[in-house]
TORLUM-949366 format. One record per residue: x negated, y, z of N, C-alpha, C in turn. Coordinates in steps of 0.001 Angstrom, whole numbers, padded with zeros to 6 digits, always signed. Layout:
XYZXYZXYZ...
REM end
This chain:
-000854-001204+000000+000000+000000+000000-000882+001243+000000-000567+002198-000851-001387+003398-000992-000782+004543-000200-001577+005061+000756-001117+006193+001554-001842+007462+001104-002098+007593-000171-002817+008767-000672-002049+010028-000318-002811+011038+000094-002186+012305+000483-001947+012393+001964-002148+011293+002731-001955+011299+004174-003218+010775+004829-003679+011438+005824-004832+010931+006554-004422+009780+007426-005391+008940+007789-005099+007817+008667-004572+008306+010002-005033+009487+010416-004603+010025+011700-003126+010364+011689-002547+010658+010495-001134+011057+010430-000186+009871+010530-000702+008656+010281+000173+007488+010282+000772+007231+011665-000010+007239+012758+000612+007071+014089+001656+008140+014386+001396+009376+013931+002368+010446+014156+003672+010149+013423+003513+009598+012202+004700+009240+011433+005495+008156+012136+004784+007179+012691+005455+006094+013415+006197+006642+014625+005550+007568+015356+006195+008171+016521+007455+008922+016093+007354+009647+014979+008529+010380+014476+009678+009441+014154+009353+008316+013505+010390+007340+013151+011027+006768+014404+010200+006454+015407+010733+005886+016649+011636+006876+017359+011242+008147+017346+012089+009171+017973+013417+009281+017233+013358+009246+015900+014583+009328+015106+015506+008159+015399+014921+006955+015518+015718+005774+015832+016371+005933+017189+015600+006459+018167+016146+006628+019513+017305+007597+019520+017172+008681+018726+018220+009690+018714+019463+009233+017970+019283+008423+016940+020382+008096+016052+020854+006659+016154+020373+005913+017141+020750+004514+017232+019749+003662+016485+019780+002388+016721+018759+001508+016181+018744+001494+014663+019820+001779+014043+019893+001712+012583+020106+003068+011933+020267+004115+012718+020581+005413+012154+022004+005515+011665+022854+004558+011981+024235+004550+011529+025081+005533+012339+026135+006070+011754+026961+007023+012492+027867+006325+013504+028187+007037+014559+029299+006624+015403+030591+006923+014649+031625+006156+014943+032923+006358+014286+034016+006363+015345+034823+007400+015337+036006+007462+016202+037230+007484+015292+038071+006486+015437+039288+006368+014633+040483+006600+015537+041228+007664+015267+042376+008068+016083+043652+007817+015289+044515+006976+015841+045785+006640+015189+046931+007150+016053+047787+007970+015467+048969+008453+016176+050185+007633+015755+051220+007654+016583+052388+006799+016375+053595+007650+015982+054014+007538+014728+055180+008259+014206+054926+009744+013968+053680+010134+013727+053401+011518+013351+053541+011650+011843+054575+012349+011399+054790+012507+009969+053733+013437+009381+053568+013399+008074+052452+014082+007420+052436+015574+007670+053627+016188+007765+053668+017639+007902+053831+018108+009338+053686+017209+010311+053679+017613+011725+052246+017981+012099+051724+018963+011385+050323+019339+011465+050204+020770+010962+049534+021608+011727+049393+022992+011309+048733+023127+009962+047687+022356+009719+046935+022454+008465+047798+022093+007262+048825+021274+007480+049726+020884+006389+050768+021951+006088+050733+023056+006842+051651+024159+006593+052789+024280+007575+052795+023437+008612+053855+023536+009614+053622+024795+010453+054573+025737+010470+054357+027006+011172+054622+026941+012670+055104+025817+013169+055507+025737+014575+054538+024894+015399+054280+023661+014991+053464+022770+015803+052027+023299+015891+051466+023231+017084+050108+023744+017318+049143+022556+017389+048268+022482+016383+047273+021410+016315+045909+022000+015957+045373+022887+016784+044127+023570+016406+042933+022642+016224+042860+021562+017009+041713+020656+016877+041807+019839+015593+042980+019310+015293+043146+018589+014040+042926+019523+012856+043435+020732+012965+043277+021702+011884+041806+022012+011643+041037+022159+012723+039614+022472+012594+038874+021334+011901+039226+020096+012240+038596+018946+011600+038969+018876+010119+040232+019174+009808+040659+019181+008407+039969+020297+007633+039816+021435+008265+039216+022591+007601+037728+022385+007329+037058+021634+008220+035622+021402+008062+035315+020086+007358+036316+019224+007222+036089+017898+006672+036881+017654+005403+037413+016454+005281+038178+016064+004097+039619+015787+004505+040530+016510+003895+041957+016375+004179+042635+015729+002979+043354+014644+003256+044034+013898+002202+045518+014269+002223+045894+015075+001261+047243+015628+001220+048286+014576+000918+047926+013573+000126+048873+012544-000302+048432+011174+000188+048475+011002+001504+048143+009723+002132+049436+009001+002484+049425+007669+002340+050631+006885+002535+050337+005629+003341+051339+005209+004087+051298+003904+004736+051901+002884+003776+051215+001772+003572+051742+000744+002680+053041+000161+003208+053195+000168+004537+054406-000362+005172+054815+000569+006308+055997+001196+006253+056374+002181+007259+057025+001573+008505+056282+000720+009182+056711+000176+010466+055448-000215+011218+055431-000022+012533+054150-000034+013233+053451-001385+013228+054127-002487+013487+053438-003775+013595+052755-004149+012288+053486-004067+011184+052914-004426+009892+051853-003428+009453+052090-002137+009697+051114-001119+009328+049806-001320+010082+049899-001625+011368+048683-001810+012172+047952-003085+011790+048697-004123+011432+048040-005325+010924+047311-005017+009621+047907-004181+008783+047259-003796+007535+046000-002984+007794+046050-002076+008748+044873-001267+009078+043757-002145+009628+044094-003091+010484+043076-003971+011058+042412-004854+010008+043214-005331+009052+042717-006335+008104+042375-005797+006719+042801-004569+006420+042582-004024+005092+043448-004646+004013+044591-005233+004419+045442-005966+003486+046878-005447+003507+047560-005633+002390+048992-005364+002332+049766-006351+003211+050929-005906+003686+051813-006819+004417+052174-008025+003560+052338-007808+002262+052689-008894+001352+051654-010027+001432+050418-009661+001790+049352-010652+001887+049239-011220+003293+049103-010343+004308+048862-010875+005661+050120-011422+006323+051303-010967+005896+052550-011555+006368+052902-011290+007817+052235-010322+008445+052476-010083+009879+053408-008889+010072+054396-009074+010949+055241-007969+011378+055884-008376+012696+056912-007668+013107+057632-008054+014326+058215-009467+014175+058386-010127+015311+058928-011489+015375+058003-012534+014767+056735-012187+014607+055745-013164+014166+054811-013470+015339+054274-014707+015404+053310-015017+016462+051976-014333+016205+050898-014852+016750+049594-014212+016609+049181-014057+015147+048445-012986+014890+047839-012813+013582+046959-014031+013303+047138-014642+012143+046484-015919+011866+044978-015748+011642+044248-016799+011954+042794-016738+012034+042099-016243+010763+042509-016651+009567+041814-016126+008387+041868-014605+008271+042941-014000+008803+043060-012548+008781+042294-011928+009934+042343-012563+011097+041586-012083+012248+040097-012032+011916+039639-012979+011127+038205-013084+010835+037669-011913+010026+038568-011124+009384+038108-009972+008604+038558-008646+009207+039047-008645+010448+039427-007388+011093+038197-006483+011230+038390-005195+011014+037245-004287+011062+036551-004257+012426+037256-004341+013594+036508-004334+014854+035566-005532+014975+036022-006680+014549+035188-007884+014605+033928-007712+013765+034086-007187+012557+032940-007016+011669+031993-005954+012200+032522-004900+012774+031682-003873+013387+030865-004466+014534+031519-005226+015370+030852-005832+016528+029742-006780+016076+030017-007569+015058+029035-008516+014553+027843-007832+013887+028022-006572+013520+026960-005833+012840+026333-004763+013719+026374-004993+015031+025591-004168+015938+026279-002964+016526+027556-002778+016252+028284-001654+016826+028841-002024+018203+028843-001044+019098+029563-001165+020363+031009-000792+020057+031926-001734+020225+033295-001561+019736+034261-001419+020910+035005-000332+020899+036029-000105+021918+037378+000131+021280+038431-000284+021965+039803-000051+021492+040677+000210+022710+041368+001356+022701+042239+001715+023813+043590+002189+023280+044658+001605+023814+045997+002021+023441+046787+000920+022782+047617+001315+021831+048579+000416+021210+047935-000361+020067+047635-001635+020299+047100-002467+019228+048210-002802+018239+049375-003174+018746+050534-003432+017893+050535-004784+017222+049486-005572+017448+049323-006879+016815+048879-007866+017891+049406-009069+017863+049009-010085+018828+047778-010816+018295+046698-010809+019087+045491-011555+018739+045162-012504+019883+044323-013474+019607+044111-014533+020581+043209-014135+021736+042065-013496+021482+041109-013203+022547+040402-011898+022248+040728-010852+022991+040177-009530+022719+038660-009508+022820+038097-010286+023746+036657-010257+023968+035869-010681+022742+036485-011457+021859+035790-011872+020639+035602-010727+019655+036455-009724+019741+036496-008694+018710+036135-007307+019229+036161-007113+020533+035904-005806+021120+034938-005957+022301+033993-005020+022430+033160-004996+023624+033944-004486+024824+034788-003502+024580+035671-002968+025615+037048-002753+024993+038090-003122+025715+039430-002918+025175+040456-002873+026295+041519-002172+026029+042668-002119+026932+043882-001832+026060+044745-002825+025903+045905-002689+025033+047141-002360+025871+047856-001330+025499+049072-000954+026226+049916-000051+025342+051192-000025+025639+052135+000843+024948+053132+001320+025982+054186+001937+025545+055228+002374+026467+055769+001178+027261+056103+001418+028512+056644+000333+029331+058128+000145+029034+058720-000874+029624+060135-001157+029384+061076-000349+030244+060549+000527+031067+061404+001334+031949+062278+002292+031146+063573+002415+031456+064479+003249+030661+064470+004725+031075+063317+005246+031439+063197+006648+031836+061759+007092+031600+061354+008182+032245+060035+008753+031993+058903+007798+032336+059178+006789+033123+058132+005816+033460+057697+005007+032239+058456+005112+031148+057993+004510+029913+056658+005090+029471+056457+006387+029715+055206+007055+029382+054329+007335+030602+054918+007323+031789+054167+007635+033011+054107+006411+033921+053092+005575+033728+052905+004454+034644+051438+004098+034849+050555+004630+034006+049125+004398+034170+048554+005398+035176+047522+004981+035894+046938+005828+036930+045479+006153+036639+045101+007374+036942+043704+007785+037032+043467+008111+038494+042748+007255+039180+042651+007373+040632+044004+007116+041247+044483+008070+042009+045791+007938+042654+046909+008624+041873+046529+009274+040768+047501+010064+040021+048099+009255+038873+049425+009243+038787+050096+008644+037637+050093+009652+036500+049617+009233+035329+049432+010174+034229+050165+009686+032978+050366+010603+032074+050972+010313+030780+050024+009417+029982+050582+008553+029133+049749+007646+028350+048751+008388+027459+049130+009568+026967+048199+010338+026141+046963+010735+026939+047163+011210+028153+046036+011583+029018+045204+010355+029372+045867+009219+029585+045155+008006+029967+044259+007516+028830+044767+007547+027610+043960+007133+026468+042777+008078+026280+043019+009373+026436+041929+010336+026347+040877+010113+027422+041326+009819+028620+040418+009535+029744+039542+008327+029436+040138+007272+028897+039356+006090+028550+038347+006392+027448+038739+007243+026504+037812+007637+025437+036601+008367+025998+036836+009299+026915+035736+010063+027499+034783+009155+028265+035330+008200+028986+034479+007259+029718+033638+006413+028759+034266+005939+027703+033549+005111+026729+032398+005896+026106+032661+007127+025704+031620+007956+025083+030512+008259+026094+030892+008587+027316+029910+008901+028353+028970+007728+028601+029507+006525+028568+028719+005333+028869+028046+004725+027641+028271+005332+026478+027689+004774+025255+026171+004871+025292+025527+003891+024680+024068+003827+024661+023522+004610+023480+022447+005375+023682+021834+006077+022543+021150+005134+021573+020991+003877+021969+020285+002906+021135+021216+002070+020268+022529+002368+020344+023478+001537+019614+024647+002397+019147+025006+002358+017874+026159+003130+017414+027451+002525+017950+028477+003341+018026+029760+002819+018498+030867+003065+017494+031870+002210+017561+033117+002381+016817+034236+002373+017843+034848+003514+018056+035887+003680+019076+037226+003920+018405+038185+003040+018639+039546+003199+018103+040469+003624+019226+041180+004718+019011+042137+005239+019988+043514+005225+019346+044414+004477+019921+045743+004314+019347+046775+004881+020317+047120+006139+020113+048051+006826+021011+049478+006324+020788+050229+006191+021860+051653+005838+021750+052485+007035+021308+052041+008230+021638+052725+009454+021231+052510+009701+019739+053468+010415+019113+054683+010994+019679+055928+010106+019539+055748+008787+019549+056880+007864+019410+057925+008140+020501+059182+008204+020122+060245+008346+021095+060338+007111+021985+060736+007317+023228+060912+006172+024133+062342+005678+023980+062510+004647+023175+063821+004231+022701+064773+003820+023819+064243+003365+024935+065106+002896+026025+065679+004025+026867+065276+005249+026582+065635+006370+027447+066553+007362+026754+067397+007986+027518+068283+009014+026960+067493+010237+026510+066394+010532+027165+065627+011742+026836+064705+011538+025642+064291+010336+025370+063504+009964+024193+062051+010447+024208+061830+011755+024295+060472+012286+024205+060024+012789+025585+058828+012384+025977+058297+012755+027294+056903+013354+027131+056683+014444+027842+055411+015144+027761+054944+015476+029183+053789+016094+029281+053214+016451+030571+053720+017813+031023+053709+018033+032307+054259+019268+032867+053585+020495+032280+052322+020398+031986+051572+021532+031453+052134+022020+030120+052941+021187+029462+053488+021555+028150+054935+022037+028224+055463+022196+029419+056877+022556+029574+057262+023827+028817+056393+024824+028834+056715+026106+028213+056427+026124+026720+055697+025135+026247+055314+025099+024845+056553+024902+023962+056718+025751+022996+057828+025698+022028+059196+025974+022650+059217+026460+023878+060511+026691+024533+061387+027639+023732+060778+028637+023111+061548+029627+022356+061501+029390+020843+060900+028302+020438+060807+028018+019004+062172+027616+018447+062485+028104+017274+063696+027708+016572+063288+026736+015461+063696+025494+015607+063317+024475+014641+064237+024578+013428+063682+024708+012222+064542+024757+011021+065388+023490+010900+066530+023627+010259+067391+022465+010063+066667+021405+009240+066999+020140+009462+066309+019069+008732+066584+019135+007239+065631+018607+006470+065803+018546+005027+066903+017550+004660+067676+017903+003653+068722+017014+003142+069640+016542+004273+069994+017445+005144+070829+017077+006287+072314+017074+006012+072702+017431+004782+074127+017482+004454+074724+016079+004359+076020+015996+004549+076720+014702+004540+076497+013932+003242+076410+014644+002119+076349+013940+000836+075108+013054+000733+074011+013482+001342+072787+012673+001254+072890+011425+002130+073555+011575+003248+073787+010404+004091+074751+009437+003401+075800+009968+002814+076822+009116+002195+076313+008382+000958+075230+008851+000370+074654+008179-000795+073868+006923-000409+073569+006761+000860+072773+005620+001312+073607+004338+001306+072973+003180+001152+073716+001919+001256+074401+001799+002618+075519+001118+002648+076293+001024+003889+075485+000376+005004+074584-000524+004645+073762-001184+005672+072795-000202+006324+072306+000773+005563+071450+001803+006142+072277+002759+006985+073458+003115+006490+074329+004036+007234+074746+003463+008582+074797+002133+008690+075201+001490+009947+074014+000957+010738+072788+001108+010196+071617+000481+010794+070925+001335+011836+069727+000892+012209+068983+001546+013288+068563+002963+012931+068344+003263+011648+068028+004645+011282+069125+005602+011737+070376+005158+011624+071503+006001+012020+071726+005953+013524+071567+004779+014119+071733+004650+015573+070782+005583+016298+069526+005590+015864+068537+006421+016555+068731+007904+016228+069303+008206+015075+069682+009594+014803+070696+010076+015825+071639+009225+016166+072644+009602+017168+072001+009812+018536+070972+009040+018847+070259+009229+020108+069546+010577+020165+069036+011033+019008+068086+012146+019011+068574+013433+018366+069356+013331+017304+069549+014512+016460+070998+014821+016108+071976+014197+016746+073347+014302+016239+074081+015567+016648+073469+016424+017447+074020+017757+017705+072894+018772+017503+073231+020012+017150+072181+021027+016972+071343+021223+018232+071994+021175+019391+071266+021372+020652+070286+020231+020898+070750+019012+020676+069888+017853+020886+068725+017874+019886+069021+018235+018654+067981+018297+017624+066875+019267+018030+067251+020458+018479+066247+021442+018908+065411+020894+020069+066065+020304+021044+065378+019772+022209+064415+018651+021838+064872+017735+020990+064077+016558+020674+062867+016904+019805+063043+017761+018806+061915+018095+017944+060874+018887+018722+061302+019759+019617+060333+020461+020463+059527+019469+021293+060203+018448+021821+059503+017426+022595+058525+016644+021734+058947+016310+020549+058083+015610+019591+056827+016431+019308+056990+017723+019084+055846+018596+018818+054950+018728+020057+055549+018806+021234+054727+018892+022450+053803+017685+022575+054327+016516+022256+053536+015294+022380+052383+015278+021372+052600+015841+020197+051526+015927+019200+050457+016904+019670+050875+018041+020217+049913+019015+020714+049086+018438+021864+049677+017592+022671+048919+016983+023767+047845+016022+023234+048136+015313+022163+047094+014504+021523+045981+015416+021014+046367+016521+020412+045394+017474+019887+044446+017959+020986+044987+018200+022171+044139+018653+023286+043141+017573+023688+043551+016318+023636+042611+015231+023954+041492+015169+022923+041821+015445+021674+040791+015478+020638+039769+016562+020950+040238+017703+021454+039321+018764+021860+038385+018327+022976+038910+017615+023959+038074+017111+025050+037057+016089+024543+037483+015256+023607+036573+014268+023036+035435+014955+022287+035735+015964+021520+034692+016676+020785+033723+017375+021738+034245+017892+022834+033375+018517+023831+032444+017491+024459+032948+016305+024731+032126+015245+025304+031022+014826+024324+031353+014761+023046+030337+014433+022055+029205+015460+022069+029554+016726+022221+028540+017783+022287+027686+017629+023538+028313+017326+024662+027566+017146+025906+026566+015997+025786+026951+014970+025047+026060+013828+024850+025027+014071+023744+025207+015133+022984+024291+015439+021904+024454+014548+020696+025653+014005+020502+025870+013076+019392+026958+013565+018427+027359+014803+018567+028446+015304+017734+028072+015380+016258+026772+015500+015975+026345+015635+014583+026210+014293+013876+026392+013220+014624+026303+011888+014021+027543+011053+014333+028678+011720+014558+029915+011010+014881+031013+011407+013908+031453+010453+013123+032554+010659+012181+033874+010514+012934+034812+011416+012696+036128+011363+013333+037183+011215+012241+038017+010200+012381+039108+009951+011440+040421+010036+012192+041366+010786+011669+042685+010936+012292+043741+010524+011271+044650+009649+011693+045675+009155+010774+046945+008814+011547+048085+008875+010882+049342+008394+011435+049622+006987+010953+050407+006234+011725+050673+004846+011320+051784+004734+010293+052677+005711+010254+053765+005745+009262+054397+007126+009292+055298+007380+008350+056020+008642+008349+057154+008637+009358+058104+009606+009203+059121+009742+010237+060259+010634+009748+061489+010179+009938+062669+011000+009671+062969+011851+010907+062895+013165+010742+063302+014089+011808+064676+014657+011453+065650+013769+011317+066992+014195+010956+067229+014280+009461+066187+014085+008655+066345+014089+007198+067369+013026+006806+068285+013385+005910+069352+012488+005444+070206+011968+006606+070199+012705+007724+070915+012295+008940+070408+010938+009447+069079+010795+009441+068431+009568+009894+067324+009896+010881+066889+008883+011615+065722+008956+012485+064818+007768+012187+063595+007852+012702+062582+006793+012582+062041+006689+011161+061716+005484+010692+060985+005321+009430+061618+004180+008626+060822+003207+008173+061275+001944+007583+061664+002014+006114+062174+003144+005645+062669+003233+004273+061565+003729+003342+061829+003697+002031+060792+003976+001043+060719+005437+000601+061523+006316+001188+061414+007739+000867+060075+008279+001368+059567+009314+000687+058248+009835+001038+058150+010265+002494+059201+010838+003035+059136+011302+004421+058864+010146+005379+059168+008931+004967+058977+007746+005793+057618+007088+005584+057027+007252+004403+055764+006564+004109+054560+007499+004090+054781+008796+004054+053673+009749+003939+053105+010053+005324+051776+010084+005432+051119+010199+006736+050016+011256+006700+049665+011815+007864+048500+012695+007930+047215+011864+007886+046184+012380+007215+044884+011705+007180+043779+012750+007025+042867+012723+007999+041711+013619+008015+040469+012773+008265+039421+012992+007487+038125+012358+007745+037090+013472+007891+036511+013565+009071+035495+014591+009344+034148+013913+009554+033232+014163+008642+031866+013656+008745+030947+014861+008902+030404+015080+010111+029604+016287+010345+028319+016342+009535+027930+015218+008945+026717+015190+008125+026961+015788+006746+028228+015977+006398+028596+016538+005103+029072+017973+005312+028369+018921+004757+028684+020330+004956+029581+020839+003833+030752+020257+003749+031671+020642+002681+033101+020368+003127+033986+021288+002819+035410+021114+003106+036127+020771+001809+036892+019699+001832+037530+019207+000605+038988+018859+000883+039881+019285+000018+041275+018861+000038+041509+017915-001136+042019+016731-000843+042171+015693-001849+043642+015530-002226+043928+015567-003510+045288+015403-004001+045624+013945-004307+044630+013108-004555+044859+011722-004958+045683+010960-003930+046462+009973-004400+047179+009084-003500+046196+008125-002837+046197+008113-001510+045349+007180-000758+046223+006447+000252+045674+005368+000810+046467+004463+001634+045839+004225+002997+046667+003765+003923+046142+003392+005239+045069+002311+005124+045221+001368+004208+044231+000301+004075+042926+000796+003453+042926+001986+002873+041680+002583+002403+040772+002952+003580+041380+003329+004686+040597+003756+005852+039787+002588+006409+040337+001385+006376+039630+000207+006856+038327+000022+006081+038430+000073+004786+037257-000086+003929+036284+001076+004122+036821+002258+004329+036003+003454+004515+035132+003343+005759+035709+002866+006860+034934+002744+008097+033765+001789+007925+033994+000650+007284+032904-000291+007065+031862+000294+006121+032305+001016+005133+031391+001661+004188+030508+002672+004919+031107+003490+005765+030349+004464+006543+029312+003786+007431+029675+002620+007959+028801+001903+008886+027759+001051+008174+027829+000962+006856+026896+000129+006125+027128-001352+006328+028372-001717+006642+028737-003116+006869+029286-003696+005568+028888-004913+005268+029391-005575+004062+030910-005690+004111+031564-005238+003068+033023-005194+003036+033555-006512+002501+034492-007153+003206+035050-008425+002724+035656-008283+001334+035429-009277+000523+035970-009246-000838+037492-009249-000831+038103-009700+000278+039564-009773+000359+040209-008393+000532+039474-007410+001006+040063-006098+001277+040721-005534+000013+041881-004912+000203+042665-004442-000937+042701-002925-001083+042096-002227-000150+042011-000779-000263+040786-000354-001048+040546+000953-001056+039371+001514-001713+038669+002447-000737+037353+002450-000752+036606+003329+000141+036833+004783-000244+037008+005619+000770+037192+007048+000551+035896+007822+000718+034796+007121+000957+033514+007795+001175+033145+008727+000020+033363+008351-001246+033012+009289-002331+033709+010643-002203+034903+010669-001640+035637+011928-001489+034979+012854-000477+034214+012297+000438+033634+013121+001495+032559+014065+000961+032073+013785-000231+030995+014590-000790+031374+015291-002087+032397+014787-002768+032738+015323-004074+034220+015677-004136+034516+016702-004907+035899+017140-005050+036659+016314-006086+036024+016045-007213+036723+015431-008339+036384+013947-008461+036878+013170-007532+036695+011722-007551+037996+011099-008047+037881+010111-008899+039077+009432-009400+039082+007981-008924+040062+007634-008101+040209+006253-007688+040773+005429-008842+040462+004161-008825+041024+003262-009830+042414+002831-009366+043307+003802-009358+044657+003554-008842+045617+004531-009492+046578+004020-010226+047582+004895-010820+048959+004680-010198+049050+003704-009274+050322+003437-008610+050042+002728-007288+050963+002870-006360+050844+002169-005088+052128+001388-004821+051954+000205-004275+053098-000587-003815+053420-000163-002394+054699+000038-002106+055150+000295-000740+056219-000741-000421+056237-001175+000840+057108-002313+001151+057428-002358+002643+058559-002941+002937+058967-003230+004314+059671-004581+004257+058996-005615+004738+059440-006981+004461+060135-007658+005627+060212-007012+006766+060825-007633+007931+062293-007941+007654+062687-009173+007888+064059-009616+007634+064898-009353+008875+065370-008112+008991+066211-007696+010114+067395-006920+009550+068614-007409+009727+069767-006755+009092+069915-005281+009455+069515-004901+010664+069685-003512+011096+068681-002558+010454+067655-003112+009813+066672-002300+009098+066486-002941+007729+067317-002621+006763+067259-003316+005475+065874-003283+004829+065423-004440+004424+064117-004587+003790+064119-003971+002389+062991-003387+002003+062918-002749+000691+061476-002754+000193+061321-002453-001081+060004-002416-001706+060069-001478-002892+058913-000955-003286+058928-000033-004404+057542+000253-004929+057498+001061-005953+056247+001478-006570+056261+002999-006670+055116+003626-006367+055018+005085-006441+053827+005462-007294+054056+006338-008261+052981+006953-009029+052951+008425-008654+052045+009186-009237+052042+010622-008948+053333+011276-009416+053928+010729-010479+055128+011349-011070+056424+010694-010602+056414+009368-010401+057664+008636-010221+057684+007811-008946+058886+007598-008441+059111+006676-007327+060276+005761-007720+060022+004455-007656+061070+003449-007851+061103+002568-006617+062308+002300-006093+062399+001285-005041+063749+000604-005053+063784-000535-004376+065003-001335-004314+065062-002033-002963+066267-002341-002546+066458-003129-001328+066385-004603-001694+065828-005405-000798+065502-006787-001122+066597-007788-000761+067269-007596+000381+068144-008634+000922+069597-008194+001026+069909-007035+000464+071285-006556+000430+071618-006166-001005+072894-006023-001264+073329-005581-002582+073426-004059-002583+072495-003411-003263+072461-001947-003295+071811-001505-004601+072186-000350-005116+071617+000118-006384+070120+000400-006256+069397+000225-007367+068007+000671-007428+067972+002194-007313+066795+002729-006950+066634+004179-006865+065391+004592-007638+065512+005690-008372+064428+006213-009197+064393+007734-009055+063204+008272-008785+063069+009709-008579+061899+010264-009375+062124+011434-009942+061095+012186-010643+060442+013112-009627+059307+012710-009068+058699+013439-007958+058150+014796-008384+057828+014933-009662+057332+016225-010140+058410+017283-010073+059605+016927-010502+060706+017890-010548+061673+017764-009380+061509+016707-008596+062427+016434-007490+061641+015843-006307+060730+016631-005717+059858+016091-004664+060600+015642-003414+061810+016149-003190+062580+015739-002011+063413+014487-002267+063366+013976-003478+064074+012744-003840+065585+012885-003602+066143+013892-004264+067570+014179-004128+068408+013509-005208+067842+013373-006409+068630+012951-007561+068175+011574-008047+068970+010568-007753+068660+009213-008175+068946+009072-009669+067904+008777-010444+068021+008706-011899+068181+007283-012412+068363+006333-011509+068338+004922-011906+069461+004558-012877+070583+005234-012808+071707+004902-013693+071769+005796-014929+070807+006701-015060+070773+007602-016207+070065+006890-017370+070793+006662-018453+070242+005887-019578+068997+006548-020160+068881+007836-020015+067707+008550-020518+066423+008023-019883+066540+007564-018645+065351+007122-017906+065256+005601-017814+066053+004899-018617+066030+003430-018587+064639+002859-018880+063885+003405-019842+062535+002872-020071+061603+003054-018864+061713+004193-018205+060896+004440-017007+061278+003460-015911+062570+003280-015728+063055+002360-014701+062536+000949-014956+062638+000492-016202+062198-000864-016528+060693-001018-016317+059934-000029-016730+058483-000089-016573+058094-000179-015099+058705+000652-014276+058361+000667-012857+058872-000580-012140+060040-001063-012534+060544-002304-011941+059590-003464-012224+059136-003557-013464+058183-004609-013825+056855-004432-013088+056444-003174-012933+055199-002880-012226+055314-003269-010750+056475-003017-010168+056713-003386-008773+056664-004902-008611+057320-005612-009506+057342-007072-009418+055953-007668-009620+055180-007072-010527+053830-007582-010776+052921-007332-009579+053026-006149-008979+052195-005840-007811+052556-006735-006636+053852-006913-006405+054296-007779-005313+053789-009205-005519+053899-009722-006743+053434-011080-007027+051926-011194-006860+051223-010151-007247+049765-010159-007125+049329-010253-005663+049883-009398-004811+049488-009418-003407+050000-010670-002701+051142-011166-003135+051661-012423-002589+050702-013574-002887+050096-013542-004043+049210-014634-004466+047882-014635-003730+047577-013554-003023+046274-013426-002366+046304-013821-000895+047381-014459-000455+047465-014908+000935+046301-015838+001264+045777-015712+002468+044675-016557+002911+045157-017833+003577+046432-017863+003931+047044-019055+004522+048554-018857+004496+049338-019911+004707+050799-019760+004699+051277-018852+005832+052371-018151+005587+052965-017300+006625+053563-018137+007745+053537-017571+008953+054319-018159+010043+055778-017767+009854+056703-018613+010271+058128-018236+010216+058430-017174+011261+059550-016503+011090+060000-015556+012103+060403-016319+013355+060100-015714+014502+060533-016272+015778+061950-015784+016080+062536-016323+017132+063873-015916+017537+063920-014409+017740+065009-013816+017315+065134-012357+017361+064947-011830+018771+064299-010659+018844+064096-009963+020124+064817-008633+020069+064992-008024+021235+065533-006668+021265+064540-005744+020576+065054-004761+019846+064172-003852+019130+064660-002418+019366
REM end
């Protein structure tokens, strides 16, 4: 080896420099990764997305300094299936996991991102709502604590965890665990920390639904929440009778069926989002105290979209954009560029992205695409002109549906009930008001998208790693 241009005396200095760099940046120089998942935060419940009411200064700052994905979607708008997809990088059509299923099957567990991170030298932590049943947490996480809202039909659904002698809100508890994990992290090993907040999910067993901390009581007290989009009777009446009688409508009655209740509930929903935002601020401060803020990537995403009274509905599950569209921010402090991305991206893209950032070999089974190229360049083109969206759980109260979305068009259909197909021109009708499925002018578009939906569904169905488990006996939901 030729060291021309360097004296022999400089070689030990170079070695010392390399050793110092390794000490500062971990044994491999790999970044730390913090993945923050919120529960039922719709895409526009974010200041940076243009919401004039909700206060999210920490999320906004990360979006402003990092990469903001304007058109991010959940492949499946329900938490169990969406979280299984995030863990495995696969469509629900492939992994087959949702509510009323037993443990996630071993071939899928074997490619979960926490497991692969752990096997490749990362210190892996997970705190909050896993949403998926796995066999042994110790195999996949160095530190973990899985919890969600309790079964109590009152505020104890969110207030039952303790810090010392104090009972605290689940949002504060998850933030507290994050700070401890970061504080105890080793400078010699990179970490991957997943934080899965239960907020701002409504507490379904309670009359009040949304619960926040006392410090937020005055927040939004005087805010006037605009009326929901498409809240007129005609949009509700256009829905299939099974949807009109299903859980989307039941939960609307719990939360939004009077103007007074609507104002109260949305303010509570926003308070819970702002409280998550405050925890993000504390986490960023802790990173600075540890001197690792410049080598820690922060990713913020929602698990699915959310109806806030739109079409006189609540919750998610359906194929309308408000139900499948999610917030997504990737902040990499090593990249000194702010980028807004228009391309359609998916929750399963984030799985691949984290492994890509960590330099971990990505399983060939993964069905998403890495978003790392977007972090440095504005004009990146994914090899994707359409996305499959689906909700496959066989539950009569939440009719199953599937569809295909392009930048211009949305086609979807219900799977297990008799209901008309739906087709929307998203360019001219972004709110999906005018169903064009019966208009003969658009028959070629309808046929093309229907065939595309069937082909995509068959493709992902064919990629199963093992047979699906049957549904278990129905549970309360």
